[in-house]
N, CA, C, O and the ligand as a Tripos MOL2 file, in Angstrom:
@<TRIPOS>MOLECULE
protein
  313   311    79     0     0
PROTEIN
NO_CHARGES

@<TRIPOS>ATOM
      1 N         122.2820  119.7210  192.1670 N.3       1 MET1
      2 CA        123.3800  119.1600  191.3710 C.3       1 MET1
      3 C         122.8510  118.0820  190.4390 C.2       1 MET1
      4 O         121.9360  117.3320  190.7810 O.2       1 MET1
      5 N         123.4540  118.0210  189.2440 N.am      2 LEU2
      6 CA        123.0480  117.0010  188.2850 C.3       2 LEU2
      7 C         123.3910  115.6140  188.8180 C.2       2 LEU2
      8 O         124.3300  115.4450  189.5960 O.2       2 LEU2
      9 N         122.6180  114.6360  188.3870 N.am      3 LYS3
     10 CA        122.9270  113.2580  188.7500 C.3       3 LYS3
     11 C         123.8210  112.6460  187.6700 C.2       3 LYS3
     12 O         123.8600  113.1160  186.5330 O.2       3 LYS3
     13 N         124.5380  111.5850  188.0540 N.am      4 CYS4
     14 CA        125.4450  110.9290  187.1090 C.3       4 CYS4
     15 C         124.7000  110.4980  185.8500 C.2       4 CYS4
     16 O         125.2130  110.6180  184.7380 O.2       4 CYS4
     17 N         123.5030  110.0020  186.0400 N.am      5 LYS5
     18 CA        122.6850  109.5780  184.9040 C.3       5 LYS5
     19 C         122.4790  110.7100  183.9010 C.2       5 LYS5
     20 O         122.5120  110.4940  182.6900 O.2       5 LYS5
     21 N         122.2640  111.9200  184.4210 N.am      6 GLN6
     22 CA        122.0440  113.0770  183.5490 C.3       6 GLN6
     23 C         123.3240  113.4560  182.8070 C.2       6 GLN6
     24 O         123.2860  113.8970  181.6580 O.2       6 GLN6
     25 N         124.4510  113.2760  183.4820 N.am      7 ILE7
     26 CA        125.7320  113.5430  182.8300 C.3       7 ILE7
     27 C         125.9000  112.6120  181.6320 C.2       7 ILE7
     28 O         126.2840  113.0360  180.5420 O.2       7 ILE7
     29 N         125.6050  111.3440  181.8620 N.am      8 VAL8
     30 CA        125.7080  110.3690  180.7710 C.3       8 VAL8
     31 C         124.7660  110.7490  179.6310 C.2       8 VAL8
     32 O         125.1420  110.6980  178.4600 O.2       8 VAL8
     33 N         123.5500  111.1270  179.9830 N.am      9 ALA9
     34 CA        122.5500  111.4650  178.9690 C.3       9 ALA9
     35 C         122.9510  112.6980  178.1660 C.2       9 ALA9
     36 O         122.6240  112.8070  176.9840 O.2       9 ALA9
     37 N         123.6670  113.6350  178.8170 N.am     10 GLN10
     38 CA        123.9810  114.9030  178.1540 C.3      10 GLN10
     39 C         125.3970  114.9740  177.6090 C.2      10 GLN10
     40 O         125.8060  115.9930  177.0530 O.2      10 GLN10
     41 N         126.1470  113.8860  177.7710 N.am     11 ALA11
     42 CA        127.5710  113.9270  177.4050 C.3      11 ALA11
     43 C         127.7960  114.3150  175.9500 C.2      11 ALA11
     44 O         128.6990  115.0980  175.6550 O.2      11 ALA11
     45 N         127.0020  113.7890  175.0490 N.am     12 SER12
     46 CA        127.2590  114.0940  173.6370 C.3      12 SER12
     47 C         126.9260  115.5520  173.3250 C.2      12 SER12
     48 O         127.6160  116.1880  172.5280 O.2      12 SER12
     49 N         125.8810  116.0830  173.9440 N.am     13 GLU13
     50 CA        125.5630  117.5120  173.7930 C.3      13 GLU13
     51 C         126.7210  118.3660  174.2840 C.2      13 GLU13
     52 O         127.1190  119.3370  173.6410 O.2      13 GLU13
     53 N         127.2520  117.9800  175.4390 N.am     14 TYR14
     54 CA        128.3510  118.7310  176.0400 C.3      14 TYR14
     55 C         129.5680  118.7410  175.1180 C.2      14 TYR14
     56 O         130.1680  119.7880  174.8760 O.2      14 TYR14
     57 N         129.9230  117.5710  174.6110 N.am     15 ILE15
     58 CA        131.1090  117.4560  173.7670 C.3      15 ILE15
     59 C         130.9060  118.1940  172.4470 C.2      15 ILE15
     60 O         131.8410  118.7920  171.9130 O.2      15 ILE15
     61 N         129.6930  118.1510  171.9290 N.am     16 ASP16
     62 CA        129.4030  118.8610  170.6750 C.3      16 ASP16
     63 C         129.2730  120.3710  170.8870 C.2      16 ASP16
     64 O         129.1490  121.1270  169.9230 O.2      16 ASP16
     65 N         129.3010  120.8030  172.1320 N.am     17 GLY17
     66 CA        129.1260  122.2190  172.4190 C.3      17 GLY17
     67 C         127.6910  122.6730  172.2270 C.2      17 GLY17
     68 O         127.4050  123.8610  172.0730 O.2      17 GLY17
     69 N         126.8020  121.6970  172.2420 N.am     18 ASP18
     70 CA        125.3960  121.9350  171.9330 C.3      18 ASP18
     71 C         124.6140  122.1130  173.2370 C.2      18 ASP18
     72 O         123.6460  121.4000  173.4990 O.2      18 ASP18
     73 N         125.0560  123.0820  174.0480 N.am     19 MET19
     74 CA        124.5500  123.1840  175.4080 C.3      19 MET19
     75 C         124.5460  124.6470  175.8550 C.2      19 MET19
     76 O         125.4690  125.4010  175.5490 O.2      19 MET19
     77 N         123.5150  125.0320  176.5700 N.am     20 GLY20
     78 CA        123.4490  126.4040  177.0880 C.3      20 GLY20
     79 C         124.4940  126.6490  178.1610 C.2      20 GLY20
     80 O         125.0450  125.7050  178.7280 O.2      20 GLY20
     81 N         124.7640  127.9080  178.4380 N.am     21 LEU21
     82 CA        125.8100  128.2680  179.4000 C.3      21 LEU21
     83 C         125.5680  127.7020  180.7920 C.2      21 LEU21
     84 O         126.4660  127.1430  181.4210 O.2      21 LEU21
     85 N         124.3310  127.8620  181.2570 N.am     22 LEU22
     86 CA        124.0050  127.4050  182.6090 C.3      22 LEU22
     87 C         124.1210  125.8820  182.7100 C.2      22 LEU22
     88 O         124.6480  125.3290  183.6750 O.2      22 LEU22
     89 N         123.6090  125.2430  181.6770 N.am     23 GLN23
     90 CA        123.6520  123.7840  181.6410 C.3      23 GLN23
     91 C         125.1010  123.2990  181.6290 C.2      23 GLN23
     92 O         125.4580  122.3310  182.3010 O.2      23 GLN23
     93 N         125.9210  123.9980  180.8500 N.am     24 LYS24
     94 CA        127.3310  123.6670  180.7460 C.3      24 LYS24
     95 C         128.0200  123.8480  182.0960 C.2      24 LYS24
     96 O         128.8350  123.0230  182.5080 O.2      24 LYS24
     97 N         127.6820  124.9250  182.7670 N.am     25 PHE25
     98 CA        128.2560  125.1990  184.0730 C.3      25 PHE25
     99 C         127.9090  124.0760  185.0490 C.2      25 PHE25
    100 O         128.7720  123.5890  185.7800 O.2      25 PHE25
    101 N         126.6310  123.6700  185.0530 N.am     26 ARG26
    102 CA        126.1990  122.5770  185.9390 C.3      26 ARG26
    103 C         126.9330  121.2890  185.6120 C.2      26 ARG26
    104 O         127.3450  120.5360  186.4950 O.2      26 ARG26
    105 N         127.0840  121.0620  184.3070 N.am     27 PHE27
    106 CA        127.7600  119.8540  183.8420 C.3      27 PHE27
    107 C         129.2000  119.8330  184.3540 C.2      27 PHE27
    108 O         129.6630  118.8410  184.9170 O.2      27 PHE27
    109 N         129.9020  120.9600  184.1420 N.am     28 GLN28
    110 CA        131.3060  121.0340  184.5570 C.3      28 GLN28
    111 C         131.4400  120.9720  186.0720 C.2      28 GLN28
    112 O         132.4110  120.4240  186.5930 O.2      28 GLN28
    113 N         130.4750  121.5270  186.7690 N.am     29 PHE29
    114 CA        130.4700  121.4670  188.2310 C.3      29 PHE29
    115 C         130.3950  120.0110  188.6880 C.2      29 PHE29
    116 O         131.1190  119.5940  189.5920 O.2      29 PHE29
    117 N         129.5230  119.2610  188.0610 N.am     30 HIS30
    118 CA        129.4160  117.8440  188.4030 C.3      30 HIS30
    119 C         130.7380  117.1310  188.1230 C.2      30 HIS30
    120 O         131.2140  116.3370  188.9350 O.2      30 HIS30
    121 N         131.3210  117.4250  186.9660 N.am     31 LEU31
    122 CA        132.5920  116.7830  186.6070 C.3      31 LEU31
    123 C         133.6760  117.0980  187.6360 C.2      31 LEU31
    124 O         134.5110  116.2520  187.9560 O.2      31 LEU31
    125 N         133.6470  118.3280  188.1460 N.am     32 ALA32
    126 CA        134.6510  118.7190  189.1270 C.3      32 ALA32
    127 C         134.5000  117.9170  190.4220 C.2      32 ALA32
    128 O         135.4790  117.6550  191.1200 O.2      32 ALA32
    129 N         133.2620  117.5340  190.7280 N.am     33 MET33
    130 CA        132.9800  116.8220  191.9730 C.3      33 MET33
    131 C         133.0560  115.3040  191.8380 C.2      33 MET33
    132 O         133.2510  114.6000  192.8290 O.2      33 MET33
    133 N         132.9070  114.8070  190.6360 N.am     34 CYS34
    134 CA        132.6530  113.3700  190.4700 C.3      34 CYS34
    135 C         133.6910  112.7360  189.5470 C.2      34 CYS34
    136 O         133.6870  112.9600  188.3360 O.2      34 CYS34
    137 N         134.5680  111.9500  190.1370 N.am     35 VAL35
    138 CA        135.6500  111.3440  189.3600 C.3      35 VAL35
    139 C         135.1100  110.3370  188.3400 C.2      35 VAL35
    140 O         135.6970  110.1570  187.2730 O.2      35 VAL35
    141 N         134.0050  109.6890  188.6670 N.am     36 HIS36
    142 CA        133.4460  108.6900  187.7510 C.3      36 HIS36
    143 C         132.9970  109.3410  186.4430 C.2      36 HIS36
    144 O         133.2590  108.8320  185.3540 O.2      36 HIS36
    145 N         132.3270  110.4600  186.5770 N.am     37 CYS37
    146 CA        131.8410  111.1550  185.3890 C.3      37 CYS37
    147 C         132.9860  111.7970  184.6160 C.2      37 CYS37
    148 O         132.9540  111.8810  183.3880 O.2      37 CYS37
    149 N         133.9950  112.2470  185.3530 N.am     38 ARG38
    150 CA        135.1720  112.7940  184.6590 C.3      38 ARG38
    151 C         135.7670  111.7220  183.7650 C.2      38 ARG38
    152 O         136.1000  111.9740  182.6070 O.2      38 ARG38
    153 N         135.8950  110.5300  184.3110 N.am     39 ARG39
    154 CA        136.4670  109.4250  183.5560 C.3      39 ARG39
    155 C         135.5410  109.0600  182.3920 C.2      39 ARG39
    156 O         135.9920  108.7890  181.2790 O.2      39 ARG39
    157 N         134.2590  109.0600  182.6750 N.am     40 PHE40
    158 CA        133.2890  108.7270  181.6230 C.3      40 PHE40
    159 C         133.4000  109.6950  180.4450 C.2      40 PHE40
    160 O         133.4760  109.2720  179.2910 O.2      40 PHE40
    161 N         133.4070  110.9830  180.7410 N.am     41 VAL41
    162 CA        133.4520  111.9920  179.6690 C.3      41 VAL41
    163 C         134.7650  111.8870  178.8960 C.2      41 VAL41
    164 O         134.8030  112.0720  177.6800 O.2      41 VAL41
    165 N         135.8290  111.5900  179.6180 N.am     42 LYS42
    166 CA        137.1310  111.4230  178.9710 C.3      42 LYS42
    167 C         137.0880  110.2470  177.9870 C.2      42 LYS42
    168 O         137.5290  110.3670  176.8440 O.2      42 LYS42
    169 N         136.5630  109.1320  178.4390 N.am     43 ASN43
    170 CA        136.4540  107.9600  177.5630 C.3      43 ASN43
    171 C         135.5320  108.2360  176.3910 C.2      43 ASN43
    172 O         135.8040  107.8470  175.2550 O.2      43 ASN43
    173 N         134.4500  108.9080  176.6890 N.am     44 PHE44
    174 CA        133.4550  109.2380  175.6780 C.3      44 PHE44
    175 C         134.0860  110.1100  174.5890 C.2      44 PHE44
    176 O         133.9090  109.8610  173.3970 O.2      44 PHE44
    177 N         134.8190  111.1300  175.0180 N.am     45 THR45
    178 CA        135.4960  112.0240  174.0730 C.3      45 THR45
    179 C         136.5140  111.2510  173.2440 C.2      45 THR45
    180 O         136.6190  111.4440  172.0330 O.2      45 THR45
    181 N         137.2620  110.3730  173.9110 N.am     46 ALA46
    182 CA        138.2640  109.5760  173.2060 C.3      46 ALA46
    183 C         137.5990  108.7120  172.1400 C.2      46 ALA46
    184 O         138.1300  108.5580  171.0400 O.2      46 ALA46
    185 N         136.4410  108.1510  172.4650 N.am     47 GLY47
    186 CA        135.7070  107.3310  171.5020 C.3      47 GLY47
    187 C         135.2890  108.1250  170.2800 C.2      47 GLY47
    188 O         135.3900  107.6480  169.1500 O.2      47 GLY47
    189 N         134.8200  109.3380  170.5140 N.am     48 ILE48
    190 CA        134.3860  110.1930  169.4120 C.3      48 ILE48
    191 C         135.5810  110.6020  168.5520 C.2      48 ILE48
    192 O         135.5000  110.6040  167.3240 O.2      48 ILE48
    193 N         136.6800  110.9460  169.2030 N.am     49 GLU49
    194 CA        137.8900  111.3100  168.4630 C.3      49 GLU49
    195 C         138.3510  110.1490  167.5940 C.2      49 GLU49
    196 O         138.8010  110.3330  166.4630 O.2      49 GLU49
    197 N         138.2290  108.9610  168.1490 N.am     50 MET50
    198 CA        138.6280  107.7610  167.4200 C.3      50 MET50
    199 C         137.7940  107.6200  166.1420 C.2      50 MET50
    200 O         138.3250  107.3140  165.0740 O.2      50 MET50
    201 N         136.5040  107.8440  166.2630 N.am     51 ILE51
    202 CA        135.6190  107.7350  165.1000 C.3      51 ILE51
    203 C         136.0070  108.7810  164.0530 C.2      51 ILE51
    204 O         136.0430  108.5000  162.8550 O.2      51 ILE51
    205 N         136.2940  109.9890  164.5310 N.am     52 LYS52
    206 CA        136.6470  111.0660  163.5990 C.3      52 LYS52
    207 C         137.9190  110.7660  162.8330 C.2      52 LYS52
    208 O         138.0970  111.2070  161.6980 O.2      52 LYS52
    209 N         138.8000  110.0100  163.4680 N.am     53 ARG53
    210 CA        140.0960  109.7330  162.8420 C.3      53 ARG53
    211 C         140.0760  108.4910  161.9530 C.2      53 ARG53
    212 O         141.1080  108.1220  161.3930 O.2      53 ARG53
    213 N         138.9420  107.8550  161.8160 N.am     54 LEU54
    214 CA        138.8780  106.6740  160.9590 C.3      54 LEU54
    215 C         139.2500  107.0670  159.5310 C.2      54 LEU54
    216 O         138.8640  108.1330  159.0500 O.2      54 LEU54
    217 N         139.9940  106.2090  158.8680 N.am     55 PRO55
    218 CA        140.5560  106.5840  157.5670 C.3      55 PRO55
    219 C         139.5680  106.5120  156.4030 C.2      55 PRO55
    220 O         139.9890  106.5600  155.2470 O.2      55 PRO55
    221 N         138.3130  106.4020  156.6650 N.am     56 TYR56
    222 CA        137.3450  106.4100  155.5730 C.3      56 TYR56
    223 C         136.1790  107.3340  155.9000 C.2      56 TYR56
    224 O         135.9040  107.6150  157.0670 O.2      56 TYR56
    225 N         135.5140  107.7920  154.8810 N.am     57 ASP57
    226 CA        134.4910  108.8140  155.0550 C.3      57 ASP57
    227 C         133.0680  108.2770  155.0770 C.2      57 ASP57
    228 O         132.1150  109.0120  155.3370 O.2      57 ASP57
    229 N         132.9440  107.0060  154.8060 N.am     58 ASP58
    230 CA        131.5780  106.5020  154.6220 C.3      58 ASP58
    231 C         130.9720  105.9240  155.8990 C.2      58 ASP58
    232 O         130.1430  105.0160  155.8400 O.2      58 ASP58
    233 N         131.3880  106.4520  157.0520 N.am     59 VAL59
    234 CA        130.7370  106.0560  158.2930 C.3      59 VAL59
    235 C         129.4130  106.8220  158.3940 C.2      59 VAL59
    236 O         129.3910  108.0520  158.3430 O.2      59 VAL59
    237 N         128.3430  106.0980  158.5320 N.am     60 SER60
    238 CA        127.0450  106.7730  158.5960 C.3      60 SER60
    239 C         126.7980  107.3400  159.9910 C.2      60 SER60
    240 O         127.3830  106.8790  160.9710 O.2      60 SER60
    241 N         125.9440  108.3260  160.0700 N.am     61 GLN61
    242 CA        125.5630  108.9110  161.3560 C.3      61 GLN61
    243 C         124.9870  107.8350  162.2660 C.2      61 GLN61
    244 O         125.1570  107.8630  163.4850 O.2      61 GLN61
    245 N         124.3050  106.8940  161.6420 N.am     62 GLU62
    246 CA        123.7000  105.7920  162.3990 C.3      62 GLU62
    247 C         124.7690  104.9800  163.1380 C.2      62 GLU62
    248 O         124.6040  104.6290  164.3070 O.2      62 GLU62
    249 N         125.8570  104.6920  162.4390 N.am     63 GLN63
    250 CA        126.9510  103.9320  163.0530 C.3      63 GLN63
    251 C         127.5820  104.7250  164.1870 C.2      63 GLN63
    252 O         127.9180  104.1750  165.2350 O.2      63 GLN63
    253 N         127.7360  106.0170  163.9620 N.am     64 ILE64
    254 CA        128.3280  106.8600  165.0060 C.3      64 ILE64
    255 C         127.4270  106.8720  166.2410 C.2      64 ILE64
    256 O         127.9020  106.7260  167.3680 O.2      64 ILE64
    257 N         126.1330  107.0470  166.0200 N.am     65 ASP65
    258 CA        125.1910  107.0290  167.1400 C.3      65 ASP65
    259 C         125.2610  105.7220  167.8940 C.2      65 ASP65
    260 O         125.1750  105.6810  169.1220 O.2      65 ASP65
    261 N         125.4200  104.6540  167.1320 N.am     66 CYS66
    262 CA        125.4890  103.3190  167.7210 C.3      66 CYS66
    263 C         126.6980  103.2120  168.6430 C.2      66 CYS66
    264 O         126.6030  102.6590  169.7390 O.2      66 CYS66
    265 N         127.8260  103.7380  168.2000 N.am     67 VAL67
    266 CA        129.0360  103.7110  169.0280 C.3      67 VAL67
    267 C         128.8320  104.5680  170.2690 C.2      67 VAL67
    268 O         129.2040  104.1680  171.3720 O.2      67 VAL67
    269 N         128.2490  105.7340  170.0930 N.am     68 HIS68
    270 CA        127.9570  106.6080  171.2380 C.3      68 HIS68
    271 C         127.1490  105.8570  172.2900 C.2      68 HIS68
    272 O         127.4610  105.8840  173.4800 O.2      68 HIS68
    273 N         126.1140  105.1960  171.8210 N.am     69 ARG69
    274 CA        125.2510  104.4640  172.7570 C.3      69 ARG69
    275 C         126.0290  103.3780  173.4680 C.2      69 ARG69
    276 O         125.8830  103.1780  174.6740 O.2      69 ARG69
    277 N         126.8600  102.6740  172.7060 N.am     70 ARG70
    278 CA        127.6240  101.5870  173.2990 C.3      70 ARG70
    279 C         128.5870  102.1150  174.3530 C.2      70 ARG70
    280 O         128.7300  101.5180  175.4210 O.2      70 ARG70
    281 N         129.2480  103.2300  174.0600 N.am     71 ILE71
    282 CA        130.1670  103.8250  175.0420 C.3      71 ILE71
    283 C         129.3810  104.2180  176.2860 C.2      71 ILE71
    284 O         129.7940  103.9280  177.4080 O.2      71 ILE71
    285 N         128.2590  104.8720  176.0820 N.am     72 ALA72
    286 CA        127.4540  105.3390  177.2190 C.3      72 ALA72
    287 C         127.0170  104.1760  178.0920 C.2      72 ALA72
    288 O         127.0190  104.2730  179.3190 O.2      72 ALA72
    289 N         126.6490  103.0920  177.4610 N.am     73 GLN73
    290 CA        126.1590  101.9470  178.2390 C.3      73 GLN73
    291 C         127.2850  101.2220  178.9530 C.2      73 GLN73
    292 O         127.1350  100.8250  180.1090 O.2      73 GLN73
    293 N         128.4140  101.0460  178.2740 N.am     74 SER74
    294 CA        129.4650  100.2040  178.8460 C.3      74 SER74
    295 C         130.2500  100.9250  179.9320 C.2      74 SER74
    296 O         130.6560  100.2980  180.9110 O.2      74 SER74
    297 N         130.4740  102.2360  179.7830 N.am     75 LYS75
    298 CA        131.3610  102.9170  180.7080 C.3      75 LYS75
    299 C         130.6570  103.3880  181.9760 C.2      75 LYS75
    300 O         131.3230  103.7110  182.9600 O.2      75 LYS75
    301 N         129.3750  103.4330  181.9770 N.am     76 HIS76
    302 CA        128.7080  104.0360  183.1210 C.3      76 HIS76
    303 C         127.3730  103.3500  183.3800 C.2      76 HIS76
    304 O         126.3310  104.0050  183.4180 O.2      76 HIS76
    305 N         127.4030  102.0550  183.5550 N.am     77 SER77
    306 CA        126.1470  101.3190  183.6430 C.3      77 SER77
    307 C         125.6370  101.1650  185.0640 C.2      77 SER77
    308 O         124.5930  100.5520  185.2810 O.2      77 SER77
    309 N         126.3770  101.7280  186.0600 N.am     78 ARG78
    310 CA        125.8960  101.5900  187.4200 C.3      78 ARG78
    311 C         124.7110  102.4780  187.7320 C.2      78 ARG78
    312 O         124.2040  102.4590  188.8540 O.2      78 ARG78
    313 ZN        128.8340  111.7050  188.4030 Zn       79 ZN79
@<TRIPOS>BOND
     1     1     2 1
     2     2     3 1
     3     3     4 2
     4     3     5 am
     5     5     6 1
     6     6     7 1
     7     7     8 2
     8     7     9 am
     9     9    10 1
    10    10    11 1
    11    11    12 2
    12    11    13 am
    13    13    14 1
    14    14    15 1
    15    15    16 2
    16    15    17 am
    17    17    18 1
    18    18    19 1
    19    19    20 2
    20    19    21 am
    21    21    22 1
    22    22    23 1
    23    23    24 2
    24    23    25 am
    25    25    26 1
    26    26    27 1
    27    27    28 2
    28    27    29 am
    29    29    30 1
    30    30    31 1
    31    31    32 2
    32    31    33 am
    33    33    34 1
    34    34    35 1
    35    35    36 2
    36    35    37 am
    37    37    38 1
    38    38    39 1
    39    39    40 2
    40    39    41 am
    41    41    42 1
    42    42    43 1
    43    43    44 2
    44    43    45 am
    45    45    46 1
    46    46    47 1
    47    47    48 2
    48    47    49 am
    49    49    50 1
    50    50    51 1
    51    51    52 2
    52    51    53 am
    53    53    54 1
    54    54    55 1
    55    55    56 2
    56    55    57 am
    57    57    58 1
    58    58    59 1
    59    59    60 2
    60    59    61 am
    61    61    62 1
    62    62    63 1
    63    63    64 2
    64    63    65 am
    65    65    66 1
    66    66    67 1
    67    67    68 2
    68    67    69 am
    69    69    70 1
    70    70    71 1
    71    71    72 2
    72    71    73 am
    73    73    74 1
    74    74    75 1
    75    75    76 2
    76    75    77 am
    77    77    78 1
    78    78    79 1
    79    79    80 2
    80    79    81 am
    81    81    82 1
    82    82    83 1
    83    83    84 2
    84    83    85 am
    85    85    86 1
    86    86    87 1
    87    87    88 2
    88    87    89 am
    89    89    90 1
    90    90    91 1
    91    91    92 2
    92    91    93 am
    93    93    94 1
    94    94    95 1
    95    95    96 2
    96    95    97 am
    97    97    98 1
    98    98    99 1
    99    99   100 2
   100    99   101 am
   101   101   102 1
   102   102   103 1
   103   103   104 2
   104   103   105 am
   105   105   106 1
   106   106   107 1
   107   107   108 2
   108   107   109 am
   109   109   110 1
   110   110   111 1
   111   111   112 2
   112   111   113 am
   113   113   114 1
   114   114   115 1
   115   115   116 2
   116   115   117 am
   117   117   118 1
   118   118   119 1
   119   119   120 2
   120   119   121 am
   121   121   122 1
   122   122   123 1
   123   123   124 2
   124   123   125 am
   125   125   126 1
   126   126   127 1
   127   127   128 2
   128   127   129 am
   129   129   130 1
   130   130   131 1
   131   131   132 2
   132   131   133 am
   133   133   134 1
   134   134   135 1
   135   135   136 2
   136   135   137 am
   137   137   138 1
   138   138   139 1
   139   139   140 2
   140   139   141 am
   141   141   142 1
   142   142   143 1
   143   143   144 2
   144   143   145 am
   145   145   146 1
   146   146   147 1
   147   147   148 2
   148   147   149 am
   149   149   150 1
   150   150   151 1
   151   151   152 2
   152   151   153 am
   153   153   154 1
   154   154   155 1
   155   155   156 2
   156   155   157 am
   157   157   158 1
   158   158   159 1
   159   159   160 2
   160   159   161 am
   161   161   162 1
   162   162   163 1
   163   163   164 2
   164   163   165 am
   165   165   166 1
   166   166   167 1
   167   167   168 2
   168   167   169 am
   169   169   170 1
   170   170   171 1
   171   171   172 2
   172   171   173 am
   173   173   174 1
   174   174   175 1
   175   175   176 2
   176   175   177 am
   177   177   178 1
   178   178   179 1
   179   179   180 2
   180   179   181 am
   181   181   182 1
   182   182   183 1
   183   183   184 2
   184   183   185 am
   185   185   186 1
   186   186   187 1
   187   187   188 2
   188   187   189 am
   189   189   190 1
   190   190   191 1
   191   191   192 2
   192   191   193 am
   193   193   194 1
   194   194   195 1
   195   195   196 2
   196   195   197 am
   197   197   198 1
   198   198   199 1
   199   199   200 2
   200   199   201 am
   201   201   202 1
   202   202   203 1
   203   203   204 2
   204   203   205 am
   205   205   206 1
   206   206   207 1
   207   207   208 2
   208   207   209 am
   209   209   210 1
   210   210   211 1
   211   211   212 2
   212   211   213 am
   213   213   214 1
   214   214   215 1
   215   215   216 2
   216   215   217 am
   217   217   218 1
   218   218   219 1
   219   219   220 2
   220   219   221 am
   221   221   222 1
   222   222   223 1
   223   223   224 2
   224   223   225 am
   225   225   226 1
   226   226   227 1
   227   227   228 2
   228   227   229 am
   229   229   230 1
   230   230   231 1
   231   231   232 2
   232   231   233 am
   233   233   234 1
   234   234   235 1
   235   235   236 2
   236   235   237 am
   237   237   238 1
   238   238   239 1
   239   239   240 2
   240   239   241 am
   241   241   242 1
   242   242   243 1
   243   243   244 2
   244   243   245 am
   245   245   246 1
   246   246   247 1
   247   247   248 2
   248   247   249 am
   249   249   250 1
   250   250   251 1
   251   251   252 2
   252   251   253 am
   253   253   254 1
   254   254   255 1
   255   255   256 2
   256   255   257 am
   257   257   258 1
   258   258   259 1
   259   259   260 2
   260   259   261 am
   261   261   262 1
   262   262   263 1
   263   263   264 2
   264   263   265 am
   265   265   266 1
   266   266   267 1
   267   267   268 2
   268   267   269 am
   269   269   270 1
   270   270   271 1
   271   271   272 2
   272   271   273 am
   273   273   274 1
   274   274   275 1
   275   275   276 2
   276   275   277 am
   277   277   278 1
   278   278   279 1
   279   279   280 2
   280   279   281 am
   281   281   282 1
   282   282   283 1
   283   283   284 2
   284   283   285 am
   285   285   286 1
   286   286   287 1
   287   287   288 2
   288   287   289 am
   289   289   290 1
   290   290   291 1
   291   291   292 2
   292   291   293 am
   293   293   294 1
   294   294   295 1
   295   295   296 2
   296   295   297 am
   297   297   298 1
   298   298   299 1
   299   299   300 2
   300   299   301 am
   301   301   302 1
   302   302   303 1
   303   303   304 2
   304   303   305 am
   305   305   306 1
   306   306   307 1
   307   307   308 2
   308   307   309 am
   309   309   310 1
   310   310   311 1
   311   311   312 2
@<TRIPOS>SUBSTRUCTURE
     1 MET1         2 RESIDUE 1 A MET
     2 LEU2         6 RESIDUE 1 A LEU
     3 LYS3        10 RESIDUE 1 A LYS
     4 CYS4        14 RESIDUE 1 A CYS
     5 LYS5        18 RESIDUE 1 A LYS
     6 GLN6        22 RESIDUE 1 A GLN
     7 ILE7        26 RESIDUE 1 A ILE
     8 VAL8        30 RESIDUE 1 A VAL
     9 ALA9        34 RESIDUE 1 A ALA
    10 GLN10       38 RESIDUE 1 A GLN
    11 ALA11       42 RESIDUE 1 A ALA
    12 SER12       46 RESIDUE 1 A SER
    13 GLU13       50 RESIDUE 1 A GLU
    14 TYR14       54 RESIDUE 1 A TYR
    15 ILE15       58 RESIDUE 1 A ILE
    16 ASP16       62 RESIDUE 1 A ASP
    17 GLY17       66 RESIDUE 1 A GLY
    18 ASP18       70 RESIDUE 1 A ASP
    19 MET19       74 RESIDUE 1 A MET
    20 GLY20       78 RESIDUE 1 A GLY
    21 LEU21       82 RESIDUE 1 A LEU
    22 LEU22       86 RESIDUE 1 A LEU
    23 GLN23       90 RESIDUE 1 A GLN
    24 LYS24       94 RESIDUE 1 A LYS
    25 PHE25       98 RESIDUE 1 A PHE
    26 ARG26      102 RESIDUE 1 A ARG
    27 PHE27      106 RESIDUE 1 A PHE
    28 GLN28      110 RESIDUE 1 A GLN
    29 PHE29      114 RESIDUE 1 A PHE
    30 HIS30      118 RESIDUE 1 A HIS
    31 LEU31      122 RESIDUE 1 A LEU
    32 ALA32      126 RESIDUE 1 A ALA
    33 MET33      130 RESIDUE 1 A MET
    34 CYS34      134 RESIDUE 1 A CYS
    35 VAL35      138 RESIDUE 1 A VAL
    36 HIS36      142 RESIDUE 1 A HIS
    37 CYS37      146 RESIDUE 1 A CYS
    38 ARG38      150 RESIDUE 1 A ARG
    39 ARG39      154 RESIDUE 1 A ARG
    40 PHE40      158 RESIDUE 1 A PHE
    41 VAL41      162 RESIDUE 1 A VAL
    42 LYS42      166 RESIDUE 1 A LYS
    43 ASN43      170 RESIDUE 1 A ASN
    44 PHE44      174 RESIDUE 1 A PHE
    45 THR45      178 RESIDUE 1 A THR
    46 ALA46      182 RESIDUE 1 A ALA
    47 GLY47      186 RESIDUE 1 A GLY
    48 ILE48      190 RESIDUE 1 A ILE
    49 GLU49      194 RESIDUE 1 A GLU
    50 MET50      198 RESIDUE 1 A MET
    51 ILE51      202 RESIDUE 1 A ILE
    52 LYS52      206 RESIDUE 1 A LYS
    53 ARG53      210 RESIDUE 1 A ARG
    54 LEU54      214 RESIDUE 1 A LEU
    55 PRO55      218 RESIDUE 1 A PRO
    56 TYR56      222 RESIDUE 1 A TYR
    57 ASP57      226 RESIDUE 1 A ASP
    58 ASP58      230 RESIDUE 1 A ASP
    59 VAL59      234 RESIDUE 1 A VAL
    60 SER60      238 RESIDUE 1 A SER
    61 GLN61      242 RESIDUE 1 A GLN
    62 GLU62      246 RESIDUE 1 A GLU
    63 GLN63      250 RESIDUE 1 A GLN
    64 ILE64      254 RESIDUE 1 A ILE
    65 ASP65      258 RESIDUE 1 A ASP
    66 CYS66      262 RESIDUE 1 A CYS
    67 VAL67      266 RESIDUE 1 A VAL
    68 HIS68      270 RESIDUE 1 A HIS
    69 ARG69      274 RESIDUE 1 A ARG
    70 ARG70      278 RESIDUE 1 A ARG
    71 ILE71      282 RESIDUE 1 A ILE
    72 ALA72      286 RESIDUE 1 A ALA
    73 GLN73      290 RESIDUE 1 A GLN
    74 SER74      294 RESIDUE 1 A SER
    75 LYS75      298 RESIDUE 1 A LYS
    76 HIS76      302 RESIDUE 1 A HIS
    77 SER77      306 RESIDUE 1 A SER
    78 ARG78      310 RESIDUE 1 A ARG
    79 ZN79       313 GROUP 0 **** ****
């Protein structure tokens, strides 16, 4: 089974759909077992949706990555 750390590391791949079938299955299996990671992925997705809904187009990829990192660090630092 994947470790929580791996879930955090792979969360953006998972949300972007940038993941193989087997990897995705393992990821979802972990989510089914682990309430902490379920909450993490939910918050992570909400953060990304928030960025997408910003009313301006000039957000750089760098800024988005920065937010991703901040979410990953703050929500699951144990
Ligand atoms: Zn977990």
